[in-house]
N, C-alpha and C positions, 0 to 999 in steps of 0.2 A: 688320382691322375685326371688331368683336365682334358686330355685327348681321348677321342673315341673313333673306332671305325663307323663310317656311315654308308659306305659303298665299296664293293670289291668287283673289279672286272678282270677276267681271265681270258687269255687266248693261248690255245695250244698247250694248256697246262694239263698234263696227265689225262683224266678222262674227258676233259672239257675242251671242246674245239672252240667254244666261246661261251662266256657266262658273265652275266651282269646282274649283281644282287645288292639290293638295299639292305642295310644292317641297323637294327635296333639295339635295345639292351640285351636281348636274348635271341638265339637262333636254335631251333630244333630242326636237325637234319635227319630226314626220313627217306629210306630208299632200299632197294634190293641189295643183296650181298654184292659186292664188286661194283656197285654203281658209282662209287667215288666219294663217299661220305668222309673217309679218312684222308683222301687226297685234296678235298676242299679244305678241311682243317690245316692240311700241310702247307697250303699257300701262306697262311698266317705264320706258321712256324718258319717258313722260308724267309719271310721278312724279318723275323726275329733273328734268325742265324746270320742274315747279312750284318746285323747291327751289334751283335754280342761280341764283347772283347774275346779275342782268340778265335773269331769266326771269320765272316767276310765272304765275298762272292764265290771265291774259288772253293772254300771249304763247304759252303752251302751246296754247290753243284755236286762236288765229289760225294758228299754224304748221301746223295740221292742217286748215285750211280752214273752220274754224267748227264749231258743235255739230252742225249738220245733216250735215256730212261724217263726224262721228264716230259718230253715232247709228246703230245697227243698222237696216238696212232692214226687218228683220222685227219691230221694235218696234211694239206696238199700244197697250195701255191706259196703261202707265207710260212717259211719254216721257223720263224722267230717265236720264242716263248715270251709271253708278256703278262705282266702283273701291274694293275693299276689300282691303287688304294687311295680313297678319299677319306680324310679325317676331318673331325670337327671338334673345336674346343667348347668348354662350357660357356665361354663368352661369345660363341658364334664364329670365331675365326675358322676359316676353312683352309686345309692344306690338301695337296694332291702329290702323290709320289708315283711315278711310272718308271718301270724297268723293262726293257726288252733285251734278250740275250739269244745267243746261238753258239754253235761250235763247228769249226772247221776240222776235218780229220786230221789235218797236219798241224793244227794249232790249238792251244787251250781254249776253253770258253771265253767268249768276249762279249762286253757290253755293246749292243747295237743301239740302244736308246736308254738315256736316263734323264728324267725331267723332274723338276720340283716347282710347284706353284704355291703361293700363299695369297689367298684371297684374289685369285686370278693373275697375280703378278708373277712372272717367270723369274725364279731365282737361279735355276740351273737348267742348261739344255745341252745334252751331249749327243753325239761326239761334237766336241768344240775344236778350235784351231790347234790348241796343244795336243789333243788326241790325234788329230790328223797327222801331226809331225812326229808323233811318237805313239804308234798304235799299242805298244805294250802298256800304256796307261789304261787301255780299255779291259785289262784283265782284273781291274778293281772298280768298284763303285766308289762315288764320292761319299756315299752314305756311311761307309765304313772307315773313312779317313778323317780323323779329328782335326787334322791341319787344314781341311777344305770344307768341312761340313758346319761351320760355325753358324751360318745364317738359317740352317734347318736342322740343327742338332736335336732339337725339341722332338722331332719325329723319330730320328734314330734312337733316342732314349725311349720313346714309346714303343717302337718295335721291339726293342730289347726287353721290354717288360712283359711281353706275351708269354704266357705259361701254358704248356700242355701237361695233362696228367692222366695216365692210364695205369694205375697201380697193379703191379704184378706181385701178388702176396708172397711168393717164394723168395723174391729179392729182398723183401722187407724182413723176412725171417732169418736171412743170413747177412747181418750188418757188416760182416768182414768184406763182403763184396763192395761196399760203398767206399772203401779206400781209394782215394784219388779221384772219385766220381764227383761231379757238380751238375746240379740241375738235371738229373737223370729223369726223363719223362715217365720211366717205368717203376720209379720208387726205390731204385738202388740206394740212393742217398736220402731217403725220406727221414730216417731216424736222425741223420747228421743235421739235416735242415732244422728239425725240432730242436736238437740240442744246442745249435748255434743261435737260436732266437734268444733275444733278451729275456732274462728270467722272469721278470714281471709279465711281459707279453706271453711268454710260453705257459706260465701258470694259468693265466686268465683263459687263454685259448683252450688249453687242455681241460679246464673246468667246464667251459661251455660244451666241449665235446662229450665229456663224461655225462652231463645232464642230458644231452640229446641221445647219446648211446644207452642211457638207462631205459629208454623207451623200447629200443630194439633188443637190449640185452639187460634185463632188470637186475641180474645178479651182479653186474659190474658197478661197483660203488666208488671206485677211486682209480685214477690214472696219474702216473708220475713218470719222469724221465730220470735215468740214472746212467752213469758212465762206470764200467768196470775198471779194474786197475790198469789195463792196457790202453784204456781211453776209448774203447768201443762203446757207443751209446746203446742203451736198451730201453724200451718202453715196458712198464710194469703196470699190470691191471689187478686190482683187488677184487676178487670175487666172493660174495657173501654165500655161505652155505651152513650146514648144520652146526659147524664149529663157531663159537661166538666171535672170534676175531677174524674169521674168514681166511682166505689164502691168497697169495700173490702168485701171478703168472707172468711170464715174459711173452714178448711178441711172437716167439716160436711156437707158443701154445694157442695163439689167437686163431679164430676161424678165418677163412678167406673173406667172408662177409664183413666181419669185424674190422679187418685190416683195411679193406677197400672203403668201408664207410668212414673209418678214422681219416684215411687220406683224403677222401672227399671233403669231409667237413673241416680239416686242417686247411685244405686249399681254398675253399670258398670264404673262409674267415680272414684270409690274408687280404691286405689292401695291395693293389697293384694293377697291372694292365689286364687285357683280356684273358679269360681262362678258358682253355679248350679241353673238352671232356669227351671220352669216347665211351658210349654205352655205360653210363654210370650205374645202370640198373643190374649189372652182373654180380651174381652171388648174393643179391639182397632180397628180402622177402617182399611179395607184392605190396603189402601195406606200407612198407618203407618207400618203395619205389613210388607209390601214389602221393606220398608226402613231399617227394623231391622238388616239383615245380615250385610249391608254396614256400618251402625252405629256401630255395635259391632266390626267389623274389624278395623274401624278407631280408635275407643277408645283403642282397644288392642294394637295397634302399639305404643300407649303412655303409657299404664300401664303395658303391658307385661303379664297380667293375662290371665290364661285359662278360656275358657267359655264352659260349657257343657249344652245343653238344650234339652228338649223333645218338640215335636210339632206334631200337625195334620194338620197344616196350609198349604194349597196349595199356598197361597200368599207368605208365608215365604220362601218356597222352590223354588220359581220361580227364585231366585236370581242366575245369571249365575256365580257369584264369589264363590259359594260353590263347593268345590271339592268332588269328589266321595269317596275319602279316609276319608272325614269328616263326612259322613252320615252312620249311623249304622241302619240297619233294623233288628227289633226284630220279630222273626217268632215263635209263640208258637206251641207246640205239646204236646202229652201225655208224652213225655220224658223230658219235660221242654222247655224253650225258647231257641232258637238258635240265636246268634248274628252274622250277617255278614256285612262287609263293602259293600256299594253299588257297588263298583268296582268289587266285586266277581261275579256279575251277567253279563255275556257277553252281554245280550240283552239290559241292560241299557245304555252303551255307543252307541250301535247302535241306540236306540230311540233317544238320544240326537243328534247324528249326522243327524238323519232324521228331526230334527227341532222340536222335542218335548222338553218341559221344563223339569227340573229336577223333579218337582212335578208330571207331567204327566207320567213320566218314573218310578217313585218310589212308589207313593201312592197307585196305584192299587194292588201292591203286599201286602199291608198291610190292604186293605179293608175287612171287613166281607163278606163272601159268602152270597149271596141272601139277602143283607141288605134291598133290596126293599120289602122283604116279611115281615118285622118287624110289620108294622101296621096291617097286616092280622092276626097276632097272638093275637090281642086284641079282646075280645068278651064281650063287655059290657052288 
């Protein structure tokens, strides 16, 4: 994919009264619970939902509970919710897409502003004359309409390529639940996605995953995909034990950690648009978590895809290869959550120079005050 995000600006988006973030190849989002890490990632998902076939503006709004559920609680004078994404191609061409929207209690959500620029040239600026003559047109974006987005369909295709993954192992263990699902962010159709992949690519990717998993699960010596007579896909894993031929197990017998790691490895080996990951450390051994940043960096060099993830993990943030410009600290307040790059805090580089790890320098800034008092608040 030749396009990449290089900047994201938000106004009145969920936790964020205002945010302006520069974006590189990777982002590590760090902050307290309920600070807005998931909501920041959801801004990218929203752009994807606008552009996906079968999606669009109204669907993206409804999926999030309406404009009132999206609008920041700290919003005052300007009630519009706005997202401004700046993109850049590998050739240096720059795109900008800006969308502002609102909702009148008596009317459906409407586009208040939609603007597209390419290298500073304005290709679209709404509302236009046609919109003013027919306000119903403002219930859709031009981005989602193939008959009017020819000049900037490149960015619509890019937005649609964004992928969010947060594997819920129980959904993978019950593949019958995947019937009728597509691109389920929680893994409901994970097995179906593997089964539909071209055989050569599937075997190659499963082989790479098996080699990686052999470090975490040494007994696992082979992985394959099969379909039962009814067509339901299943993953099979061959475990070596005292019997010479070993034994095969299905995904229903895999541990949470094995399923989550398999899903993570499958996703990062795919080529495509930006990959959004929430707390990839869940259910994984600390030694595996410590290896994740280097693993992501190595795969990124081959696939070229951006990876944005949220984390609370000390082990993950110990990696010395993580740059201060890649780490975003989310700091909540009564006026909404503020986002700052780690390099904006002069004490953090000083702590690193003093021998502290990145985790030791950053995580104390996001820890709840008096967390040790939590158990004292319970009065059975």
